[in-house]
C-alpha positions in Angstrom: 119.8 114.1 98.1 118.0 110.8 98.9 120.8 108.7 100.8 119.9 104.7 100.5 120.3 103.8 104.0 117.0 106.1 104.8 114.5 104.1 105.2 111.9 106.5 103.5 114.6 106.8 101.1 114.1 103.0 100.3 110.6 103.2 99.6 110.3 106.3 97.8 113.2 105.1 95.4 111.5 101.7 95.3 108.5 103.1 94.3 109.9 105.1 91.7 111.3 102.5 89.7 108.4 99.8 90.3 106.2 103.0 88.3 108.7 104.1 86.0 107.8 100.5 84.1 104.2 101.6 84.3 102.1 102.8 80.5 102.7 106.9 80.6 99.1 107.1 81.4 99.0 108.1 84.8 96.3 107.3 87.3 95.3 108.5 90.9 97.6 105.8 92.5 100.3 107.0 90.4 99.9 111.0 90.7 99.9 110.4 94.2 103.0 108.7 94.7 104.8 111.0 92.3 103.3 114.1 94.8 105.3 112.2 97.8 108.1 111.5 96.0 108.1 115.0 94.4 107.5 116.0 98.4 110.2 114.3 99.9 112.9 115.6 97.5 111.7 119.4 97.9 112.1 118.1 101.7 108.5 118.1 102.6 108.7 114.7 104.7 105.2 115.6 106.3 103.3 116.1 102.6 104.9 112.8 101.4 103.8 111.0 104.2 100.2 112.2 104.1 100.6 111.7 100.5 101.9 107.8 100.9 99.4 107.4 104.0 96.3 108.4 100.8 98.4 106.2 98.3 97.7 103.1 100.6 94.0 103.4 101.1 93.6 103.7 97.4 95.6 100.2 97.3 93.2 99.3 99.9 90.3 100.8 97.6 91.7 98.6 94.7 91.8 95.5 96.8 88.2 95.9 97.8 87.2 96.4 94.6 89.2 93.2 93.1 87.6 91.4 96.3 84.2 92.3 95.4 84.1 90.1 92.3 83.4 87.2 94.5 80.2 88.1 95.5 77.9 86.6 93.5 75.4 88.1 90.8 71.9 88.5 91.7 70.0 85.2 92.4 66.2 84.9 89.8 63.3 87.5 91.5 66.5 89.0 93.8 67.6 92.3 93.3 71.4 93.1 94.3 72.7 96.8 95.8 75.5 98.2 96.8 76.7 99.5 100.1 78.1 103.0 100.0 81.9 103.4 100.6 81.8 104.9 104.2 79.8 101.3 105.4 83.1 99.2 104.3 85.6 101.4 105.8 83.3 101.6 109.2 82.9 97.6 109.3 86.8 97.2 108.8 87.5 99.5 111.9 85.8 96.6 114.1 88.1 93.4 112.9 90.9 95.5 112.9 92.1 97.0 109.3 92.0 94.5 106.6 90.1 94.4 103.0 86.3 93.5 103.0 83.4 94.2 101.0 79.8 93.5 100.6 76.6 93.5 98.6 72.9 93.2 99.9 69.9 91.3 98.2 66.7 91.6 98.5 63.3 89.6 97.7 59.4 89.9 98.5 60.4 91.7 102.0 63.1 89.6 102.6 66.6 90.6 102.7 70.2 89.2 102.7 73.6 90.2 103.6 76.8 88.7 102.3 80.1 89.9 104.1 83.5 89.1 102.8 86.4 90.0 105.3 90.6 88.9 103.8 93.7 90.1 105.6 92.5 90.6 108.7 93.6 88.5 112.0 89.8 88.5 112.9 90.0 85.7 110.1 91.8 82.8 112.2 89.4 83.7 115.2 86.4 82.7 112.9 88.2 79.8 111.6 89.1 78.8 115.1 85.8 79.0 116.7 83.4 77.6 114.2 86.0 74.4 114.1 86.6 74.4 117.5 84.6 73.0 120.6 82.6 76.7 120.7 80.1 75.9 118.1 79.6 72.2 119.7 78.7 73.5 122.9 75.8 75.5 121.4 73.7 72.1 120.0 73.7 73.3 116.5 74.6 71.1 113.7 77.1 72.5 111.3 76.1 73.6 108.0 78.4 72.6 105.3 78.6 74.7 102.0 81.2 73.9 99.5 83.1 71.5 101.5 83.1 74.7 103.9 82.0 74.1 106.9 79.2 77.8 108.5 78.4 78.4 111.8 74.7 79.3 112.4 74.1 81.6 115.3 70.2 83.5 114.8 70.3 85.1 111.4 73.9 85.0 110.6 75.8 82.0 108.9 79.6 82.2 108.9 82.3 80.3 107.7 86.0 80.8 106.2 86.9 79.9 103.1 90.9 78.2 102.9 91.6 79.9 106.4 91.8 83.0 104.5 88.7 84.7 103.9 85.1 85.1 106.1 82.3 84.7 104.8 79.0 86.3 106.8 75.8 85.8 105.3 73.1 88.0 107.6 69.5 89.1 107.2 65.8 87.7 107.5 65.9 85.8 104.3 65.7 82.0 105.3 68.7 79.4 105.8 67.9 77.9 102.4 68.0 81.1 100.3 71.2 81.7 102.3 72.9 78.7 101.6 71.8 79.2 97.9 73.5 82.3 97.7 76.7 80.5 98.8 76.4 77.6 96.8 76.6 80.4 93.8 79.8 81.8 95.1 83.4 80.2 93.5 85.2 79.0 97.1 87.8 77.5 95.4 88.9 80.9 93.7 88.1 82.9 96.5 90.2 80.7 98.7 93.0 81.8 96.5 92.7 85.6 96.9 
């Protein structure tokens, strides 16, 4: 029997109530949450935890897919390639979690990769570095695109949109090509992510 004072029980009960209002068609996420509830009511706490962990990963994947909508289409003459899911997961491990997505673009031997990172503690650190004294110490002139300042370091541009989403552009493409891709993005909508 579920006792409302138990934290897991409250979470399971809230999830059940939330999904009761969903359409009858099930998906992998709702199936996994239902499996967690069944495991919990059957006394299989470890099984319930495993299902909820997996459901959390599914939500993260959905969030990454919604972030990917902010990546620009290939500009004329360029081609776009999506990374494998494992590449993004490995990348986020370096940044302490959060939501990430990226796409790579190529044209005539030049390439660039745009990476977006949201909901990560690393984002505020990058924002402080870009707007702080660290950028001035190198003597490099900052680059500003759509009212967002970008730090130019070697082959990489890094900026933070609305103090929420880090945008990184790296690769062998020229700075003009990189800024053209940044101009093609909707920073206003990205800042509300």
